[in-house]
C-alpha positions as MATLAB code, in Angstrom:
seq = 'MKASRLVAVVIGAGLLAGAATAQELTGTLKKIKDTGSVTLGVRDSSIPFSYLDDKQSYQGYSIDLCLRTVTAIQKQLGLTALNVKMNPVTSSTRIPLMANGTVDLECGSTTNNLERQKQVAFAPTTFVTANRLLAKKSANITKLDDMKGKTLVSTAGTANLKQVTALNAERKLGMNILAAKDHAEGFLMVETGRAVAFAMDDILLSSLAASSKSPNDYAITKESLSVEPYGIMMRRGDEPFKKAVDSAIIKLMKSGEINKIYAKWFQSPIPPKGVNLSIPMSEQLKAVIANPTDSGDPATYAAVPPTQKK';
ca = [
      11.604   10.923  -10.036;
      10.256   12.549   -6.696;
      12.642   10.702   -4.317;
      14.553   13.851   -3.121;
      12.069   15.575   -2.011;
      11.725   14.988    1.833;
       9.042   15.734    4.365;
      10.144   15.593    7.767;
       8.079   15.876   11.076;
       9.255   14.719   15.273;
       6.911   12.601   17.099;
       6.442   11.802   20.566;
       8.802   14.587   22.208;
       7.058   13.443   25.484;
       8.761    9.956   25.864;
      11.167    9.489   28.691;
      14.608    8.472   27.339;
      16.631    5.275   29.297;
      14.443    2.667   28.487;
      17.493    0.828   27.301;
      17.238   -2.126   25.007;
      18.138   -5.887   26.619;
      20.632   -6.253   23.811;
      23.269   -4.238   21.695;
      21.123   -2.839   18.646;
      22.548   -3.800   15.130;
      20.432   -2.884   11.976;
      17.741   -0.461   11.696;
      17.266   -0.185   14.988;
      21.026    1.184   15.657;
      20.879    3.334   12.477;
      17.503    5.187   14.085;
      19.240    5.119   17.648;
      22.151    6.715   16.593;
      20.561    9.470   14.174;
      17.469    9.995   15.870;
      15.608    9.833   12.576;
      13.694    6.742   10.497;
      12.643    7.914    6.902;
       9.414    6.497    5.499;
       8.328    5.268    1.858;
       5.504    7.321    0.955;
       3.833    7.110   -2.499;
       1.718   10.102   -3.989;
      -1.436    9.018   -5.148;
      -2.681    5.436   -3.338;
      -5.605    6.700   -2.350;
      -6.617    6.059    0.634;
      -3.348    4.333    1.683;
      -0.348    6.885    1.274;
      -0.723    9.991   -0.736;
      -0.730   13.933   -0.839;
      -3.480   15.597    0.059;
      -4.311   19.585   -0.986;
      -2.024   21.068    1.791;
       0.682   18.977    0.066;
       1.043   16.514    3.292;
       1.214   12.996    3.258;
      -2.063   11.032    4.935;
      -3.329    7.984    4.568;
      -4.140    4.011    6.395;
      -0.983    2.971    5.502;
       0.827    6.218    6.811;
      -1.170    6.297   10.358;
      -0.353    2.744   10.818;
       3.619    3.219   10.015;
       3.589    6.501   12.498;
       2.155    4.370   14.859;
       4.978    1.534   14.654;
       7.734    4.216   14.811;
       6.098    5.519   17.913;
       6.562    1.988   19.249;
       9.870    1.972   18.330;
      10.739    5.314   19.983;
       9.647    3.923   22.774;
      11.287    0.810   22.710;
      14.632    2.901   21.601;
      13.492    5.539   24.606;
      14.340    8.300   22.469;
      12.962   11.748   23.393;
      12.016   12.643   20.104;
      12.216   10.744   16.880;
      12.344   12.510   13.380;
      10.122   11.163   10.853;
      10.748   11.942    6.933;
       8.702   11.059    4.453;
      10.783   10.379    1.243;
       8.404    9.551   -1.764;
       8.931    6.287   -3.924;
       7.161    4.633   -6.869;
       5.947    1.204   -7.758;
       9.270    1.059   -9.938;
      11.553    2.490   -6.757;
      10.151    1.609   -3.511;
      12.491   -2.057   -3.759;
      15.777   -0.326   -5.019;
      15.223    2.628   -2.581;
      14.485   -0.251    0.638;
      17.604   -2.690   -0.616;
      19.873    0.671   -0.755;
      18.952    1.914    2.958;
      17.225    5.128    1.656;
      14.165    4.445    3.313;
      13.659    2.581    6.414;
      10.019    1.225    6.375;
       7.784    1.530    3.173;
       4.305    2.627    3.718;
       2.026    2.515    0.806;
       0.219   -0.341   -1.146;
       2.564   -3.017   -1.548;
       1.985   -6.415   -1.953;
       3.381   -9.049   -0.317;
       4.302  -12.181   -2.247;
       6.327  -15.146   -2.462;
       8.794  -13.779   -5.186;
       9.245   -9.984   -3.262;
       9.603  -11.927   -0.144;
      13.237  -13.163   -1.565;
      14.185   -9.486   -2.047;
      12.304   -7.690    1.215;
      10.268   -8.598    4.414;
       6.737   -7.669    5.299;
       4.682   -7.135    8.653;
       1.674   -8.728    8.792;
      -0.957   -8.130    6.256;
      -3.022   -5.301    6.929;
      -5.069   -4.896    3.984;
      -6.326   -7.574    1.379;
      -7.452   -6.855   -2.187;
      -7.567   -8.081   -5.277;
      -6.669   -7.133   -9.288;
      -9.360   -6.516  -11.755;
      -9.973   -3.921  -14.371;
     -11.455   -0.274  -14.089;
     -13.239    1.416  -17.485;
     -15.864    3.509  -18.361;
     -19.132    2.051  -18.433;
     -19.951    2.608  -21.731;
     -17.098    0.550  -22.789;
     -19.087   -2.187  -21.695;
     -15.720   -4.018  -19.880;
     -16.941   -6.781  -17.675;
     -13.785   -9.540  -17.945;
     -10.396   -9.475  -19.092;
     -11.280  -11.384  -22.189;
     -13.270   -8.060  -23.161;
     -10.085   -6.482  -23.974;
      -8.825   -8.376  -26.811;
      -7.301   -5.828  -28.985;
      -7.740   -2.941  -27.058;
      -5.530   -0.778  -24.946;
      -4.515   -1.576  -21.273;
      -2.728    0.677  -18.929;
      -0.914   -0.618  -15.680;
       1.276    0.923  -13.238;
       5.153    0.163  -13.837;
       6.600   -1.986  -11.563;
       3.659   -3.238  -10.278;
       2.520   -7.315   -9.681;
      -0.775   -6.455  -11.651;
       1.364   -5.244  -14.601;
       3.287   -8.132  -14.804;
       0.098  -10.751  -14.346;
      -1.813   -8.784  -17.018;
       1.452   -9.031  -19.415;
       1.721  -13.008  -18.807;
      -2.193  -13.413  -19.323;
      -2.090  -11.205  -22.848;
       0.682  -13.684  -24.023;
      -1.410  -16.613  -22.359;
      -4.947  -16.068  -23.864;
      -3.726  -14.284  -27.288;
      -5.428  -11.490  -26.113;
      -3.660   -9.105  -28.789;
      -3.728   -6.251  -26.094;
      -1.474   -2.913  -26.084;
      -0.353   -2.898  -22.602;
       0.859    0.447  -21.346;
       2.737    1.357  -18.253;
       1.829    4.245  -16.348;
       4.317    6.148  -13.967;
       1.651    5.561  -11.118;
      -1.668    5.207  -10.167;
      -2.719    8.742  -10.748;
      -1.331    8.386  -14.874;
      -3.073    4.985  -15.017;
      -6.906    6.438  -13.899;
      -6.031    9.680  -16.446;
      -5.231    7.390  -19.193;
      -8.614    5.837  -18.961;
     -10.148    9.140  -18.325;
      -9.241   10.826  -21.446;
      -9.347    7.982  -23.442;
      -5.900    6.823  -24.009;
      -6.512    3.392  -22.738;
      -9.862    1.423  -22.633;
      -9.377    0.150  -18.853;
      -6.518    0.025  -16.053;
      -5.330   -2.773  -14.192;
      -4.969   -2.751  -10.646;
      -5.679   -3.458   -7.359;
      -9.702   -2.878   -6.862;
      -9.339   -1.229   -3.776;
      -7.519    1.970   -5.934;
      -9.713    1.622   -8.489;
     -12.502    2.356   -6.510;
     -10.702    5.248   -4.369;
      -9.237    6.766   -8.052;
     -12.906    6.808   -9.197;
     -14.653    8.227   -6.361;
     -12.410   10.936   -5.733;
     -12.460   11.851  -10.109;
     -14.893   14.598  -11.487;
     -17.510   11.891  -12.578;
     -17.698    8.842  -10.334;
     -20.332    7.456  -12.005;
     -18.610    6.865  -15.456;
     -16.761    4.049  -14.347;
     -17.289    0.142  -13.465;
     -14.685   -1.765  -12.065;
     -14.979   -5.537  -13.291;
     -16.301   -8.467  -10.874;
     -13.675  -10.906  -12.318;
     -10.900  -11.356   -9.863;
      -7.260  -12.057  -11.573;
      -5.525  -12.367   -7.998;
      -5.948  -11.892   -4.568;
      -3.398   -9.042   -3.208;
      -2.057   -8.843    0.464;
      -1.113   -5.458    1.122;
       2.036   -5.008    3.787;
       4.127   -2.518    5.248;
       7.953   -3.479    3.655;
      11.192   -3.830    5.501;
      15.188   -4.620    4.738;
      15.254   -8.623    4.681;
      17.351  -10.269    7.010;
      17.128   -7.479    9.677;
      15.504   -9.735   12.357;
      15.469   -6.923   15.567;
      13.712   -4.654   13.560;
      11.119   -7.007   11.827;
      10.115   -8.170   15.253;
       9.496   -4.279   16.716;
       7.757   -3.585   13.622;
       5.622   -6.660   13.698;
       4.885   -6.726   17.217;
       3.877   -3.132   16.907;
       1.061   -3.662   14.436;
       0.253   -7.367   15.901;
      -0.659   -4.881   19.087;
      -2.755   -2.813   16.642;
      -4.776   -5.789   15.613;
      -5.356   -7.121   19.166;
      -6.408   -3.837   20.721;
      -9.080   -2.923   18.056;
      -7.356   -0.103   16.942;
      -6.482   -0.994   13.960;
     -10.393   -0.992   13.280;
     -10.498    2.471   14.506;
      -8.101    3.842   12.021;
      -9.773    1.752    8.897;
     -12.924    3.236    9.517;
     -11.140    6.730    9.725;
      -9.920    5.913    5.904;
     -12.441    3.677    4.382;
     -15.454    4.346    6.216;
     -15.532    8.138    6.869;
     -14.718   11.441    4.525;
     -11.232   11.695    3.849;
      -9.273   14.884    2.490;
      -8.839   16.660    0.160;
     -12.376   16.213   -1.095;
     -14.180   14.630    2.037;
     -15.405   11.468   -0.517;
     -16.449    8.563    1.800;
     -15.456    5.402    0.212;
     -17.917    3.646    2.243;
     -16.018    0.075    2.022;
     -16.776   -2.436    4.850;
     -14.044   -4.454    6.043;
     -13.652   -7.870    3.920;
     -13.568  -10.971    5.835;
     -10.343  -11.606    4.541;
      -9.048   -8.711    6.570;
     -11.111   -9.307    9.591;
      -9.469  -13.150    9.687;
      -5.944  -11.683    9.403;
      -6.632   -9.344   12.428;
      -7.676  -12.397   14.323;
      -4.588  -14.325   13.041;
      -1.944  -12.059   11.934;
       0.328  -13.390    9.222;
       3.129  -12.094    6.997;
       2.320  -15.080    4.140;
       2.833  -13.597    0.547;
       1.235  -17.200   -0.409;
      -2.384  -15.906   -1.687;
      -3.567  -19.157   -0.808;
      -3.556  -18.099    2.721;
      -6.324  -15.576    1.569;
      -8.165  -16.861   -1.300;
     -10.056  -19.229    1.049;
     -12.087  -16.290    2.268;
     -14.553  -14.572   -0.198;
     -13.443  -10.818   -0.494;
     -16.568   -8.612    0.705;
     -16.208   -5.342   -1.937;
     -18.302   -2.681   -2.467;
     -19.069   -2.970   -6.652;
];
């Protein structure tokens, strides 16, 4: 596990001190004020949300949103500078490291669902995707039932792995299901033939395929197994901090700034290879931006058909 590797940056040194909060600080806001630092949980291979580029620098859509949020919190606390630490997390470690106080905001590709809301809290949804399968075109996998008796991989600690495991039993598919340590390993297992298909959020599958050696070798199923709303994750029960984070995200939505950030990561060349994913904003995300919500109920998002590049 790489959770011990920290990358720190200092932001907003030009902000004026003295913007005192109206009431006594508690929880995460007090921790940030007292220490002058905030720790972001980041991912190594969740392209284009949170990943390491060729210079070993963390980049991505979720990281940009988190950094904008941190700047807003810094201003609220009246800090002249704020040390931002990047702490790597995985699908398996992100919730435990949030719960034990190691990270303050998780800036990756984490689905907000009702089960997770029992352990952690989420900011308003900033992306909506779906659980699908990626396989080589030569395998002719168009739906989950085509995987009967075959080897399927998904990432450890994800809702995707839990779902396909349940469907495997429910539909009596007899699949051999493997758990990859991260998304990069899951794709590699399909690339090298150790698995026939990779079950994951379609946006992550599209990004991995587009960044691979032979992008045209892969296809993503049209069958959607679930709706997956992404949100920045934080500790549960810390209402003042959640209010500050929510306010920052909603401001990005209402100002239209989130549209520029989206275009940067989904409709422009991105590091390290300069690949343009060319994925238009889905109708689901447009609806969320117009009416921000932190709902973990998939029905909130399922009513609007997604727009995905196939």
